[in-house]
N, C-alpha and C positions, 0 to 999 in steps of 0.2 A: 802381629799386623798393626800398622799405624792406624790413626783415627779415620783416615780416608777409606781404608780398606777393611775396617772392622766389621765383623759379621755378628749379628745378633745371636746371643747364646741360646735362645729358644729353638728347639729342634723343629725346623720348618724349611719350606722352600721359598725362595724369593728371587725374582728376576733382578739381574744386575748388569749394567754396562761395564764390562771389564776392559780397562785400558792396558797397553803394554807395560806401563810402569807398575800398575797394580799386579799384573801377572808376574812381573819380575820380583816384586816384594814377596808375593806368596811363595814362589819357587825358592827364593833365598832363605826365607824365615820359617816356612811351614812344611816344606817337603823333606821330611826326615825318615819316612818309612816306606817309600814306594820302590817298585821294581826298577831295574836298570833301564835307562833311556834307550829307546829304539829310534835312532836318528832318522832312518828312512821313513818311519811312520810320522815323525814330526814334520819332515819335509812334505809328505803327502798331505797332511792336514793343513799346513801353511798354504800350500798351493790352492786347496779348495777355498780357503778364506780369501786369498788374493783374487781368485776368479769370481768371488761373490756367490759361491755355492753353499756357504754356511748359513743355514736358516736360523733366525732368531727364535723359531718355534721348536728347535731341537729340545726334547724333554730331558735328555740325559744330563744330570747336574754335575757341577763341580762340588765335591763332597769334602767337608771339614768336620772334625770333632768340635764340640763346643769350646774346647781348649785351644782351637786354632791350628790343629794338625791336619795337613792336607792328606786325605785318604784316596781320592780319585780325581784325575783331571790333569796330571802333570804334562802329558803329551799335548793336550789341547792348549794349555797355558803357554808351553814352549812354542807351539805353532803360532799362537797369537803374537808372541814377541817377535818371531821370525817374520811374520807377515806385516807387522807393524800396523795392526788394525784394532779398532774398538769393536768388540763382539759382545752381544747380549747373551748371557748364560743364565740358566737356573742355578742358583747356589743353595746347597743344602747343608744343614748341620745335623749331626747325630750325637747321641749322648756319650758314646765311648767308641774306642777303635776296634772293637771285636767284629764289627761289620766288615772291616777291611778284607777278611778272608773270604767273604761271600761276593765281593765285587768282581765284575768282568768274568762271570762264570758261564754266561750264555754262549751258544754256538754263533760264530760269525756268519752273517748272511753274505752270500756271494753276489756278484753282479747279476748272475742269472736269476737268483732269487728275487732281487729287487726289481729288475726290468721285466721279468716274466718271460724272457727269451731263453730258449734252450741253451745249455752250455756250449753245444756245438755251433751255435750261431754267434754267441759272444766270443768264443775262443779265438777264431781267426782275426776278429777285430781287435781283441786285446793284444794278440801277438803283434799286429801291425802298429798299434799304439805304442807298445813298448819299444818297437824299433824306431819310432818317432820320438823317443826320449820321454815318453810319459811313463814314469817308473812304476806307478801303481794305478792303472786305469780304473775309473769309477763309472757308475751307471750314467752319470752326466756326460762323461767322455764318449761312451758308446752311443748314447742317444743323439749326439751331434751328427751321427751318420744314419739316422733312422730312414730318411727319405733319399737315400743315395744308392747307386749301383752296388756299393760295398755291402750294404745290408741286404739288398735284393739277392745278390749272388750268394751271400752266406746262408740265406734262407733256402735258396735253390739247392745248395750243396747238402743241407740237412734234410729238407722235406721231399726233394725230388730225386737227387742222385743217390743219397743214402749209402755212401761207400761202406762196404763190409770188410774189405781186406785191410789188414792192419797197416800195410805200407802206405795206404792212401787215405787214412783217417786222421793223420796228424794235422794239427792246426796250421803249421806253416804251409803244408801242401794245399789245404783248403784256402788259405790266404792267397796263394799263387793263382788259384782259379779265380778268386774274387777280383783280384787286380787285373789279370789278363783279360778275363771276360768282360770287364767293365772299362777297359782301356780304349775301346773303339778302334783298336789296331787289328783285331782278328774277329772272326765270326763267333759270337758267344755260344751259339747252339752247337757248333763243332767242338768247342772247348768242353761243354757240358756232356756231350756224347762220349768224348775221349775219357773224361773223368768217370762217367758211369761205367764204361767198359773196363777201365782199370780197377775201379772200386769193386765191381762185381766179378772180376777176373774172367771176363768174356774173351778168352785168349784168341778165339777164332777171329775177333774183330781187331786185334792188335796190329798196328802198323809197325814197321821196323823200329821206329823211334820209341814207340810204346813198349815194345819188347825190351829194348835197351834200358829204358828207365826202370822197368820192373826188375831186370837183372841187377841193376845198380842198387836199387832199394833193397833187394833180397840179399845182396852181398853185405850191405850195411855201411854205416859211416861211424867215425868216432862220435862221442857224445856231442850233440849239437846245441848251440846257444839259442835259447828261445827268445832272445831280445835283440837279435841281429838279422839283418836281411841276408847275411852271408850263410845263413842256415841252408844246408844242402837240399833239404826237402822243399824249401821255398824256391831256391834259386833254380833247381833242376825242373821243378814244376813250371816256373816261369818260362824256361827255355822250351819245354814241350809245348805249352799252350801258345806262346808267341810265334812258334814255328809250325803251328797246326796245319797250315796250308802249304808248307814248303815240302814238296814231294822229293826233293833232292836230299833232304836231311834223313839219315838213317840211324844216327846215334846222337846221344846227348853229351856234348862236351862244353864245359864252362871255362871260358877265358876271361881275363880281366876286363876286356872291352865289353863283354856281355854283362858282367857283374855291374859295371858302371851304368850301362843302359838300363838294366832292370831296376837298379836303385833309383835312377833318375825318374823313370816312369812311376814307380811306387810313391816316391816322395811328392812328386807333382800332383798325382791323383789324390793322395791323402789330404793335401793342402786345399785343392780345388773342391773336393767333396765336403770338407769341413766348412769352407766359406759359403 
């Protein structure tokens, strides 16, 4: 490390405003024993820094040996370079590199753990965020929708409807309910009742279209993409809920025109609710 980025050899923690140039110097000269870079994780951290979500109070340090070998923090430093931000980190030095084997051994906390929301509430929102090109949704991303119909309907699905049948527990299908019921295009109570009857397998209450969607789900689909609105559980759920009042509909058939309509509705609502 050059004189500007030199770290005191005494084993201790110190706050330091790390510039992109400092981070680059450390990566080039000190990063000789870390694991392979996970590019997606770097992009995720960079996005949080760009959005101003990186707290200066974050206690996890950048760790060096007293000899200047980087032990922990390469992904954060690469993200800082990518974001082109100055970020304050705690920087720690240790006496030897044996501590390297003990770093990053804790269990990762999920968005559900951090927000205090059940995973079945976070799940459909995370699915929709991924479909909106948020590659790795964070608690901050989810919390942007706290006071919106999206969050309200996700809670209704989890706390009131409580789908039991495996066909209708998937996060994309829950997401279709959240979007359709919050769209203002159909009666949300009718959507909730249809979801409840499907999820509870109340066959006596099935309409012809509900019978058809059950048969389609029972027959199954090839592996579905959890990051695309073309997911069949989402798209067919949208068709069912958006046609909940259409008595002439007896089956679920998805054409390109409907896919475009469903994607337009979803994208529009996600933007509106976020703002």
